[in-house]
N, C-alpha and C positions, 0 to 999 in steps of 0.2 A: 537782644533777647535770645530765646534758640526757637526757629518758626520752620519753615516748612521746608523751603531748600536753598534760602540764600541769608547772610548773615547782613542785618539791620541793626546801627548803633543808635541810641533813642536817646531824647532828653523828655523830660515831664514838670509841671508848674505844680504848687502846692497847692493843692486845692482840700483835703483836709487833715495814685499812683501809676502809671506806667510801666515803665518797661525793661529793655535787657532782659530777654531771656522767656517772656511769656509771652505767650501768646495761643493761639489756637491749640498748635501741640507742640511737640519737643524733638522735632524733626531734621530742620534747619537753624538757622542763627538769622533772628533780626534783634536789631539793637537801637531803641528810638527812645527818644526824651519826651517824658509825659507830665501829667498833673499828681498832684497828690489828691486824693477820694475826697468826693465833698462831705464831709461830716464833718461838725464841728461842733466840739463840745468846751464850752466855756467855762471854768470855773468861777464861781462867787466868790470875789475875796472876802475875807470878815470886815473891812470898812464898809460894805455893801457896792464896793464898785467890782466892776467885771473886767476880765480881760480876753480878747477877740484874736481869735488866731488868724494869722497873714504872713505872707510871702511875699518872695519875688524881688529881685536884686535891681535897684533904679539905679540908671546911670546918670549922675547929672555931671555936667560939663565942667571942667577947669582947665585953667591954661598949662600947657604943657611945655617941658623942654624945647629948646629948637633942636632939631633933629642934626646928628652930625652928617657929614656926605655919605652916600652911597661906597660901601665896601666896595674892594679889588675882588674879593671872592663873598660866596655865601657865607653867616656865620649867627649865630642864634640870636635871635632879636630883631633880624631884617629879614625881609620876605617879600620879592615880586616889586622891587622898588620903594618900600616904607618901614620903620623903623617903627619901634613899638609905642612909641612914645609921642609919633607925631600926630597932629591936630588938622582932621580934615576938613575941606571946606561942604559938608553935604547937611543936608536937611531930610528928615525921616517924615515930614508932613504930607509931604505929596508921594512920597513911596522912594524907590531908590531905584536909578537908570543905571543900565548897562556898565558905565564907568564908574559910578558911585559904589554899585556894587562890587565891584573888584577891587577898589581902593579899598573898600570895608573889609572885605576878606582876606586881602595881601595884610593889613593891617592886624586884624585878628590873628592869622596865622604868626606873624611876629611875635603878637601878646603871648601866645601858647608858648613859644618857643623860650621866650624870657621866663616864664614861668616855671611851666614843666620841666626844663633843660632838654628837650629833645626836637630834636632838627628834622622839618619836612624834607624829606626829597623829591617832591614833587609839587606841582599847584595843584589843589582841590577845587571842583567846580561845584559851585553852591547853585541851586534850583529853589525860588519860591512858590508854591503852589497853595490854592485855599482850602480851605479845611474841605468843601463841599468835593474839589478833584480828588484831594487825600481819601475821601471815604471813598469814590467813585473806582479809582482807581485800587483800593481794595477789594472791594464787594466785583472785580472782574476777576481776581483769581481762580484759580480750578479749585472744586470741592476737595474735601480731605479725603472722600469717600467713604462708604458704609462704615467699616472695620474700626477705621481710625475714629469716626462720629460716636459711633458706640461705645467705643474704649475711653475718647475723652466725655462723653457725658457720663458714662459712670463714674470716671476718677471726681468729676466736681461733683456728682451726687454722694460719693463717699465722703466728699469733705462739707455737705450740708452745705453746699455755696449756688449751687444750682438744680433746681428741681428736674422732676422726669418730664416737665409740659414745656420746657425748654431746650433749645438746643448751646450747649456751653460756649462752642466756637462762637456762633454768633453774637452770643451776650459777652465773651471777650472781645470779640471784633467791637462791637460797639460802644466798650467802654475806653477801648484805645483810639478808638474814631474820635471821641472826644476830649479825650486827654493828651495826644499827642501834640508836640510843639516841632517837632523834627525829627530826623532821622539820617543816619549818615550807612551807603548800602559799600559793603567791601566789592561784594560781586560787581560795583558798576563804578565804583571808586568815585563816588558824590555823595553830595549832602541836598538833602531837602529841609529846608523850614518850609510849616505849617503856621499859616497866616489866617487871621479872623479878622483883618482888616480892610476893608473896600481899597484901600490904598496900601497893600501889602508892602510892607518894610522887613528889616531883619531886625529882631530881638539880638543883642549882643552875647547876652549871656546864653540865651540856648545856640549860636554863632559856635561862642567860644565851647563850649560844651561838647559840641558836635565833631569840632576840629581836632579835639582830643583823642576822641575815638579814629580820627582818620591818620594823626600823628600815630598813634596806637597800631593800628593797622600796618602802617608804613615800617615801621620799627618793628613789631612783636607778631603783627600777623593776626588779622580775626575770624578767619573763616575757616579754621579745622575746627572739625566734630570732635571736640576734646569734652565734651559734657554730652550725654544721652536721656538722663532723667529731669526731672520737676527741681530736686533738690541738686543734684550735681550745675543746674542751671543756676540756682540760686547762688551757687558757690562761686562759680566764673562769673557770673553777673556783677556778685560783688565787689570784686576786682575791678571790672573794666568800667562799671558805671562808676564804683566809689571813689575811681580814679578821675574820672572825667569830672565827677563832683566836687571834688577838691581840690582840682586844677580850677575849676568853674569859679569856687567860691574865693580862690586867691586873686582870680583875675577880677571879678565884681570889686573886691576889696579896694583894689586899687582906682577905682572909677571916683572921681570927683577928689582924688588925691595924689597919685601918681600921674595920674591919663583922664582924658575925657572919654567918653563911653555914647553911643547913642543911646536915645533913650526907645524903651520897649513900646508894646502896642499896647493904647489904654485899655485896659480888661482884657489883655490879649489871654491866648490859654482857654478862654470860656467856652470851649466849643460843643455846650450843650448839654442837655443834664441826663445823658445816657448812661454815667458811671455808677456800676455796682459798688458798692461799697467795700465788700467781703474780695473781690477779685482786685479792686483798684490795691486796697489795704495789703495782699499776695503780691500784686505787680509793682507795687513801688518799695519794695522790699531792699533792691541794691541801690536804689538812690537814698534811701534814710540809714542803712548802717552798714553800706560800704565805704563811704568816705571814713569814717571811725576805722574800718581795716587797715587805711589807707594813712591815718593819722597814727597808728600806730606802728605800721611797717617803718614810718618816715624818722618817728624816734627811735627806731633801733639803727635805724642807717642811710636815712635820707632817701631822694630819690633815687639812689643804687639801690636799695632795698625794696622797693615797690619795682623797681625792673625787673629783679629778678625772681620775682612773684608770678612773672608771666614763665616761667620755666615750670613752676612748682601752684600752680592755681589752687586755690582752696577747694577742696571736693564737697563741701555742701554748704550749708545755710549755716551749720553753726559754728563754724570758723569764721563766719562775717559777722554773726552775732557778737559772739565772743572772740575776738582776734588771739588774745592769750593761747589760743586751742590749735593755731597756725604756727608751724605747719605739722605738728605732730599726729594733730586726730587723723583718724579714718575712719570711714564708715562701717559698721560692723556687717558682714553679709551674711544677710536671712535667708535663711534655707525655707522653703513654703511647700508640703507636697499640694500634689494635685488630689482631692479626695473626694471629687466629683463624681455623680451619676450620671449613668449614657446619657439622659435627657439634656444635662448640659454639657457645653463644648467652650475652651479657651477662646477669647477674642484675640488675635494676633494681627494684630493693624500692621505689624515689620515686613511684611512679605515684601514689599516692593520699595521699602525705607530701609535706612541705615539706623535703626531705634533697636531698642529690647522691646519684647513681647508683655512687658510688665511696666508697673509704674514704679516709682519710688516719691514720696510726697514726705518733705523733712516737717523742723520745727515752724518754720515760715508758713506754711500752709495752714499747719494744724491751730498757730497763732491767728491766720485769718478767718477759719471757723469759729473761732471764739469771740474774736472784735464783731464779726458779722451781727451776732447778735444784739450787741447794743443798737443794729440802726434796721432789721428787716422789719415786716409790715406785717408777719405772721402773730407776733407774741410780742407783747408789751415788756416781757421780761427780758433779763439779760444774763446770761453766765460769767460776766465780767464786771469789774467794774472800769469805767473810763478811765481812772487815775491808775491802773497797770498796763492800760493799752496806750494811751496820750501822753508824751511827755511834755510837760507843762514847766514852763517859767513860774521865778516867785510871784510874779505880778496876774496870774492865772491863764495867759495865753500858751497856745503850745509852739513847743519848740520848732521854730522853721525850718533849722536847720537840719533837725533830728526828731522831727514828730512823733514816729513809731515806737511801740516796745517790742520787741517781737520775744523777748527773753521772759514767756509765760510761765508760771511755774508749770503747769501741765504741757507743756513741751520744750522745755530748754534742756532736758536732760534726755532726748532722744538720741539714739543710737545707732540707729539704721532701721530701714522696713522695704516692704516687697509690696504689689499688690496685683493681683491677679483678678481679672473682668471675665465674664462668662456670659453666656446665652442658649436660651434653647429655641432659638429661631425666631422669636417674638418679644419674651421678655429679657431684660440683663440683670445680672447679680454680679456679686463681686465677694471677694476674699483679701483682707485686709494683716498683715502682720506688722506689728511695730517691735523692736528692741528696745531696751532702757539700758541706764548705765545699772540699776540695781532693781531689787522688786520692788522699792518702798516707789521709787520714778514709777514703774510699771502700776501698780495698784492706784497711785496719782491720777495717770492720766485717764484710766478705766474709766472710774468715778468721774472725772471731769466731763468723757467723751458719753457717759451715761446722763448726764446731765445736758446735754448739748442735745442727745437723743428726745429726753423730757420736754426741751424748750420746742422741740419743733414738732411737737402731739405725742410723743412717746410714749405708752401706757405699759407697764410690766406685765409680763403673762406668770399664770402659776409655774410655766415650767422656766422661767428665771431670763425669757427671752422679752424681746417687745416688738410691739406692731404699734405701728405710727398710723394717727387718726386720717381719714380717709378725705378731711379738706385739708390736709398738708402739701404741700410740695414734694414730699419724700416719703409720700404713701408707702409702708412697705414693712417687711420683717426684720428685726437685725437683733443677732446675738453678741455679745461680747465676752469673751474668753480671756480669763488671765491664767497665765502659767510659767511662775521664777519671774522672769525678767522679760518676757513677751507678754504682749497682747494680740488677740486677735479677733477682727469685727470680720461677721459674715452676717450678709443681704441677700435675701430673698424677696420674691412677691410676697412672699405669705409665710408666716411661720412653721408650716408641713412642708415648705420646700428649703428650709433653711438646710435638713441635713442633707437633702441631695447635692447642695452646691457645696457644702461640704462636712462632711462625715467625722465629725471630730470624735 
């Protein structure tokens, strides 16, 4: 995921998700492995039974082939003195000592090579830390600064995900702290596995996922700033996390069949109940839809086609949601004139950071806003049906490999956007313009967004604007303007101030 100044490549578990490119800011790159959001929607089947959501790759032991002798030179499927199909004399019940961990890591590197067809150029250090230590380490980071905090708060308020009474960066950190299973840091060339067990061990699926990120970095480089907005990050991360997810799935499918695997921690990845469903839904996007992009590329030309995609990464979530759009689709450049009065000034968080002074939030973020209405505690109604948000199996359970549907009707024809954030010195406001494929798609989004505003306590005024109730976490005034293929949403503390922020 992209975050403040370092790249972190991450892993997440199926709890309803996590990360690569979604954190407090879009300034650096962090990629982590995290869990799926903790909302379960089980469909009642016609026979009266029900299906419950489940997830997790469990590695059962199986007798492996006798490994051949060490090769004279390094080769795919052999690393650090271990072949991919070797059986290790290690147990996980009492944790792993240093020599056991080294053997497990070397064998897992060999397995990733064997599955993915990429050669590690050097050994990857792996550390296991407790969730408490992981949270403490993140809490010691330098704060994002006043401008970036105001900017980020306004962005997530615009999406109706985090209200004015909360710090959006803190909420994101809390969600990640509860769901991250591990991460790879290209800046430090190391993997950290987050453990919830009093006798920390290594979940082999998480290790495999992070090792894919390590070999991606060694072969393609993950530290470049090639995506600067949230939607661009969702596109980039769809490739990076999708590759790791698809490889992890191939790896774990061999557990108990072609090779034996370590068992994961009992109840692993249950690091608390601080997950925010709407944010988790947004953060989990690359894990949910990214593997589908990889499978599509693989069908086009095998791993070579996947490798080539690192030279032309997806430019937004749209190409990940519908891989048929890749690589031809390009986001539309949306113009947005500053029409604010002298009382309001633009918030520009990029003074000391390599990032734009505007936000671009695309179809995955809009889908998260709609999905969040299924679980929020403000209003018992919802603007979407669970059947449109969750991918259900025939037995009524959620598809563990692809749990969420981001191709919602109100979001899938998004073609570009731009958001400006304003302040009068104490209050914040924003102007958010989106472009759509055609006028019908623009009207569909506008009507859907008005429904979201109504869900959060909005009431229509005589002038056609919206004033959100005082007991809502999003108390403000909002205007929605539709003009051809564009929709412009304006927010201000009061209806009278809407024209001061944006004189339409």
